[in-house]
C-alpha positions in Angstrom: -0.1 0.0 0.1 1.3 3.7 -0.3 0.0 5.5 2.1 1.5 9.1 2.1 3.4 8.5 -0.9 2.5 11.2 -3.1 3.7 12.1 -6.7 4.0 9.8 -9.8 6.9 7.0 -10.2 6.9 7.5 -13.8 8.0 3.7 -14.6 12.0 4.7 -13.4 13.9 4.1 -9.8 14.3 7.8 -7.3 17.7 8.6 -8.8 16.3 8.6 -12.1 13.4 10.4 -11.5 15.0 12.9 -9.6 17.5 13.2 -12.1 15.2 13.3 -15.4 13.1 15.9 -13.4 16.1 18.7 -12.8 16.8 18.4 -16.5 13.3 19.0 -17.5 13.0 22.1 -15.0 16.0 23.2 -16.1 14.9 22.6 -20.3 11.9 24.2 -18.8 13.5 27.5 -17.7 16.0 27.6 -20.6 13.3 27.6 -23.4 10.4 28.6 -21.1 7.8 26.0 -22.8 8.6 22.0 -23.3 6.4 19.0 -24.9 6.8 16.2 -22.8 4.0 13.4 -21.6 1.0 14.2 -19.4 1.9 12.2 -16.6 5.8 13.8 -16.5 4.2 17.5 -17.3 2.1 17.2 -14.2 5.4 16.6 -12.4 7.2 18.9 -13.6 4.8 21.7 -12.6 5.3 21.4 -9.1 9.2 21.3 -9.4 8.6 24.4 -11.6 6.6 26.4 -9.7 8.9 26.1 -6.4 11.8 27.3 -8.4 9.7 30.6 -9.6 9.0 31.0 -5.5 12.8 30.5 -5.1 13.1 33.4 -7.8 10.6 35.5 -6.6 12.1 35.5 -3.1 16.0 36.7 -4.8 18.1 36.1 -1.6 21.1 34.1 -1.4 19.5 31.4 -0.1 17.0 30.9 -2.3 19.4 31.3 -5.2 21.7 28.4 -3.1 18.9 26.4 -2.9 17.5 26.9 -7.0 21.4 25.6 -7.8 20.5 22.4 -6.0 17.8 21.5 -8.0 19.0 23.3 -11.8 22.6 23.1 -11.6 23.2 25.6 -14.4 24.0 28.9 -13.4 23.1 30.7 -16.0 20.0 29.4 -16.2 19.3 29.9 -12.3 20.6 33.7 -13.6 17.6 33.6 -16.1 15.4 32.7 -13.2 16.6 35.0 -10.6 16.7 37.7 -13.0 14.5 37.1 -16.2 11.5 34.8 -15.2 10.7 35.8 -11.1 9.8 39.6 -11.5 7.8 38.7 -14.8 5.5 36.9 -12.0 6.3 39.3 -9.0 2.3 40.1 -8.6 1.3 36.9 -9.7 0.6 34.3 -6.3 1.3 31.1 -8.1 0.0 29.8 -11.1 3.1 30.5 -13.0 2.6 27.0 -15.2 0.1 26.0 -18.2 -0.6 23.0 -19.7 -1.7 22.3 -22.7 -3.3 18.5 -23.9 -1.5 18.0 -27.8 -3.1 14.9 -28.8 -1.0 11.2 -28.7 1.9 10.0 -29.6 2.3 7.8 -32.7 4.2 5.0 -32.0 3.3 4.1 -27.8 -0.1 6.4 -28.1 0.7 8.2 -25.0 -1.1 11.6 -23.8 1.1 14.3 -25.2 1.3 17.8 -22.9 3.2 21.2 -24.2 4.2 23.0 -20.6 4.8 26.5 -20.6 5.3 29.5 -18.5 2.0 31.4 -18.6 3.5 35.0 -21.1 0.3 37.4 -20.4 0.4 39.7 -17.5 -1.3 38.8 -14.4 -4.1 41.5 -12.9 -5.0 40.7 -9.4 -9.0 40.5 -9.2 -10.5 43.3 -7.5 -12.8 42.0 -4.7 -15.8 43.7 -4.6 -17.5 44.7 -1.2 -20.7 43.5 0.0 -22.8 46.0 -0.1 -24.1 46.9 3.6 -26.9 46.2 4.4 -28.6 47.9 7.4 -31.2 46.2 9.4 -34.3 47.6 9.0 -36.2 48.5 12.2 -39.8 47.9 12.3 -42.0 50.6 13.7 -45.6 50.8 14.2 -47.1 52.5 11.3 -47.7 55.7 11.4 -51.5 56.9 12.0 -52.9 57.8 8.8 -54.7 60.9 9.1 -57.9 61.5 7.0 -58.5 65.4 6.5 -61.8 66.4 4.7 -61.5 68.5 2.5 -64.2 70.8 1.9 -66.0 71.2 -1.6 -64.9 74.7 -2.0 -64.9 75.8 -5.5 -61.7 76.3 -7.4 -60.9 79.8 -8.1 -58.9 79.9 -11.2 -56.5 82.4 -12.1 -57.7 85.3 -14.1 -55.7 86.3 -17.6 -53.6 88.9 -16.5 -53.3 91.8 -19.7 -50.4 93.2 -20.9 -50.3 97.2 -20.3 -48.3 99.2 -22.9 -45.8 101.7 -21.6 -46.3 105.1 -21.9 -43.9 106.2 -24.2 
């Protein structure tokens, strides 16, 4: 039973899987998009998003942590100087996986994994209108005013007088 064992094994032992993921994340950061199988792309997304988060921190410790995974100084420089500032205002979701179809030969499901390009604009949360509780008051007494049937006087037309010249 695989209790508390997360992640896909991808048909490889742990050292091969770790080396493959390091190579794939290096290629993804270098080329900004790669084509691979669905399962590999979903596993790669986890590691790639962690690397971008390290890049956003920008500290020396974060750079050394990224170098443990990437092992190519030029790619780490690209991550910290060009890629991470692009996602400065975004809180996760740096990659996109697009299904491409099936590979001829073994019929494996292929996907394109790439970094999101468009500019991110955070959604402004609309404030809920404050609804004040209406206080029920006793209904106001209605005053009944009896009007006398008095004749309505119409205004007489005003005649204009010519001013003396």
